[in-house]
DSSP file (Angstrom, degrees, kcal/mol; ACC not computed):
  #  RESIDUE AA STRUCTURE BP1 BP2  ACC     N-H-->O    O-->H-N    N-H-->O    O-->H-N    TCO  KAPPA ALPHA  PHI   PSI    X-CA   Y-CA   Z-CA
    1    1 A M              0   0    0      0, 0.0     2,-0.1     0, 0.0     6,-0.0   0.000 360.0 360.0 360.0 143.4    0.0    0.0    0.1
    2    2 A A        -     0   0    0      1,-0.1     2,-1.0     4,-0.0     5,-0.1  -0.475 360.0-104.7 -76.7 151.9    1.3    3.5   -0.7
    3    3 A A  S    S+     0   0    0     -2,-0.1    -1,-0.1     3,-0.1     3,-0.0  -0.627  72.4 124.4 -74.4 105.8    2.3    5.8    2.1
    4    4 A S  S >  S-     0   0    0     -2,-1.0     3,-1.8     1,-0.1     4,-0.4  -0.977  76.8-101.0-155.5 160.5   -0.7    8.2    2.2
    5    5 A P  T >  S+     0   0    0      0, 0.0     3,-1.3     0, 0.0     4,-0.4   0.809 120.4  63.8 -59.1 -27.9   -3.2    9.4    4.7
    6    6 A S  T >> S+     0   0    0      1,-0.3     4,-1.0     2,-0.2     3,-0.6   0.697  85.2  75.6 -69.9 -17.5   -5.7    7.0    3.2
    7    7 A G  H <> S+     0   0    0     -3,-1.8     4,-2.7     1,-0.2    -1,-0.3   0.777  80.2  71.6 -58.2 -26.7   -3.4    4.2    4.4
    8    8 A R  H <> S+     0   0    0     -3,-1.3     4,-2.8    -4,-0.4    -1,-0.2   0.925  95.9  50.5 -57.3 -45.6   -4.7    4.8    7.9
    9    9 A L  H <> S+     0   0    0     -3,-0.6     4,-2.1    -4,-0.4    -1,-0.2   0.887 110.2  48.6 -60.9 -40.5   -8.0    3.3    6.9
   10   10 A R  H  X S+     0   0    0     -4,-1.0     4,-1.5     2,-0.2    -1,-0.2   0.888 112.4  48.1 -68.3 -39.3   -6.5    0.2    5.5
   11   11 A I  H  X S+     0   0    0     -4,-2.7     4,-2.2     2,-0.2    -2,-0.2   0.927 110.9  50.4 -66.0 -43.7   -4.3   -0.3    8.5
   12   12 A R  H  X S+     0   0    0     -4,-2.8     4,-3.0    -5,-0.2     5,-0.2   0.913 106.4  57.5 -62.9 -37.8   -7.3    0.2   10.9
   13   13 A R  H  X S+     0   0    0     -4,-2.1     4,-1.1    -5,-0.2    -1,-0.2   0.921 107.9  46.0 -54.3 -45.1   -9.2   -2.4    8.8
   14   14 A H  H  <>S+     0   0    0     -4,-1.5     5,-1.9     1,-0.2     3,-0.3   0.913 114.4  48.0 -67.7 -42.0   -6.5   -5.0    9.4
   15   15 A L  H ><5S+     0   0    0     -4,-2.2     3,-1.2     1,-0.2    -2,-0.2   0.885 110.1  53.2 -65.5 -36.9   -6.4   -4.1   13.2
   16   16 A D  H 3<5S+     0   0    0     -4,-3.0    -1,-0.2     1,-0.3    -2,-0.2   0.727 102.5  58.1 -70.6 -21.1  -10.2   -4.3   13.3
   17   17 A T  T 3<5S-     0   0    0     -4,-1.1    -1,-0.3    -3,-0.3    -2,-0.2   0.452 130.8 -87.1 -87.9  -0.5  -10.3   -7.7   11.9
   18   18 A G  T < 5S+     0   0    0     -3,-1.2    -3,-0.2     1,-0.4     2,-0.2   0.336  80.9 136.0 118.5  -7.7   -8.1   -9.1   14.6
   19   19 A F      < -     0   0    0     -5,-1.9    -1,-0.4     1,-0.1     3,-0.1  -0.514  32.4-167.5 -70.1 139.3   -4.4   -8.5   13.6
   20   20 A D  S    S+     0   0    0      1,-0.2     2,-0.3    -2,-0.2    -1,-0.1   0.472  71.0  40.5-106.6  -3.9   -2.5   -7.2   16.6
   21   21 A E        -     0   0    0     -7,-0.1     2,-0.4     2,-0.0    -1,-0.2  -0.996  56.4-174.7-141.2 142.9    0.6   -6.2   14.5
   22   22 A V        -     0   0    0     -2,-0.3     2,-0.3    -3,-0.1   -11,-0.0  -0.977  18.7-146.1-132.3 119.9    1.0   -4.6   11.1
   23   23 A D        -     0   0    0     -2,-0.4     2,-0.4     2,-0.0    -2,-0.0  -0.694  16.7-172.7 -88.1 138.6    4.6   -4.2    9.7
   24   24 A V        +     0   0    0     -2,-0.3     2,-0.3     2,-0.0    -2,-0.0  -0.956   8.5 165.9-126.1 147.9    5.4   -1.2    7.6
   25   25 A N        -     0   0    0     -2,-0.4     2,-0.4     2,-0.0    -2,-0.0  -0.972  23.3-138.9-153.1 169.8    8.5   -0.4    5.6
   26   26 A R        -     0   0    0     -2,-0.3     2,-0.6     2,-0.1     5,-0.1  -0.999   7.9-147.2-135.3 131.7    9.9    1.8    3.0
   27   27 A I        +     0   0    0     -2,-0.4     3,-0.1     3,-0.0    -2,-0.0  -0.903  64.7  57.6 -96.5 120.8   12.2    1.0    0.2
   28   28 A G  S    S-     0   0    0     -2,-0.6     3,-0.2     1,-0.1    -2,-0.1  -0.765  92.8 -74.9 142.5 172.0   14.4    3.9   -0.5
   29   29 A P  S    S+     0   0    0      0, 0.0     2,-1.0     0, 0.0     3,-0.3   0.667 105.5  72.9 -76.4 -20.3   16.9    6.3    1.0
   30   30 A D     >  +     0   0    0      1,-0.2     4,-2.1     2,-0.1     5,-0.2  -0.451  49.0 148.8-103.6  63.9   14.7    8.5    3.2
   31   31 A Q  H  > S+     0   0    0     -2,-1.0     4,-2.3     1,-0.2    -1,-0.2   0.885  73.4  50.5 -60.3 -43.9   13.8    6.2    6.0
   32   32 A I  H  > S+     0   0    0     -3,-0.3     4,-2.6     2,-0.2    -1,-0.2   0.935 109.9  49.7 -64.5 -46.3   13.6    8.9    8.6
   33   33 A G  H  > S+     0   0    0      1,-0.2     4,-2.4     2,-0.2    -1,-0.2   0.889 110.6  50.8 -58.3 -39.4   11.2   11.0    6.4
   34   34 A F  H  X S+     0   0    0     -4,-2.1     4,-3.2     2,-0.2    -1,-0.2   0.939 110.4  48.7 -65.8 -42.4    9.0    8.1    5.8
   35   35 A L  H  X S+     0   0    0     -4,-2.3     4,-2.8     1,-0.2     5,-0.2   0.925 112.2  48.9 -63.2 -44.5    8.8    7.3    9.6
   36   36 A R  H  X S+     0   0    0     -4,-2.6     4,-2.0     2,-0.2    -1,-0.2   0.925 113.3  47.2 -60.8 -45.1    8.0   11.0   10.4
   37   37 A F  H  X>S+     0   0    0     -4,-2.4     4,-3.1     2,-0.2     5,-0.8   0.938 113.3  48.2 -59.6 -51.5    5.3   11.0    7.6
   38   38 A F  I  X>S+     0   0    0     -4,-3.2     5,-3.4     1,-0.2     4,-1.2   0.905 113.0  47.5 -63.9 -38.5    3.8    7.7    8.8
   39   39 A D  I  <5S+     0   0    0     -4,-2.8    -1,-0.2    -5,-0.2    -2,-0.2   0.866 120.8  36.9 -70.2 -34.8    3.7    8.9   12.5
   40   40 A G  I  <5S+     0   0    0     -4,-2.0    -2,-0.2    -5,-0.2    -1,-0.2   0.792 133.7  15.9 -86.3 -30.0    2.2   12.1   11.7
   41   41 A E  I  <5S+     0   0    0     -4,-3.1   -33,-0.2    -5,-0.2    -3,-0.2   0.666 129.4  26.8-118.5 -23.0   -0.2   11.3    8.9
   42   42 A V  I  <<S+     0   0    0     -4,-1.2    -3,-0.2    -5,-0.8    -4,-0.1   0.796  81.3 102.9-116.8 -35.9   -0.9    7.6    8.6
   43   43 A R  S   <S-     0   0    0     -5,-3.4     2,-0.1    -6,-0.2   -35,-0.1  -0.282  74.6-117.5 -57.5 128.3   -0.5    5.8   11.9
   44   44 A P        -     0   0    0      0, 0.0    -1,-0.1     0, 0.0    -2,-0.1  -0.392  22.5-138.5 -64.7 142.1   -3.8    5.0   13.4
   45   45 A R              0   0    0     -2,-0.1     0, 0.0     1,-0.1     0, 0.0  -0.800 360.0 360.0 -99.2 141.3   -4.6    6.6   16.7
   46   46 A P              0   0    0      0, 0.0    -1,-0.1     0, 0.0     0, 0.0   0.557 360.0 360.0 -64.0 360.0   -6.5    4.6   19.4
């Protein structure tokens, strides 16, 4: 799935169906930028 704010809904769907972990990764040089974006824009909040 692409790193975008709409990814939050897809991750939430997996968590709601019973998964207790969802792994995310980024292929490319800007790992820190990806993690900052993910934390601020994509990561589901409780």
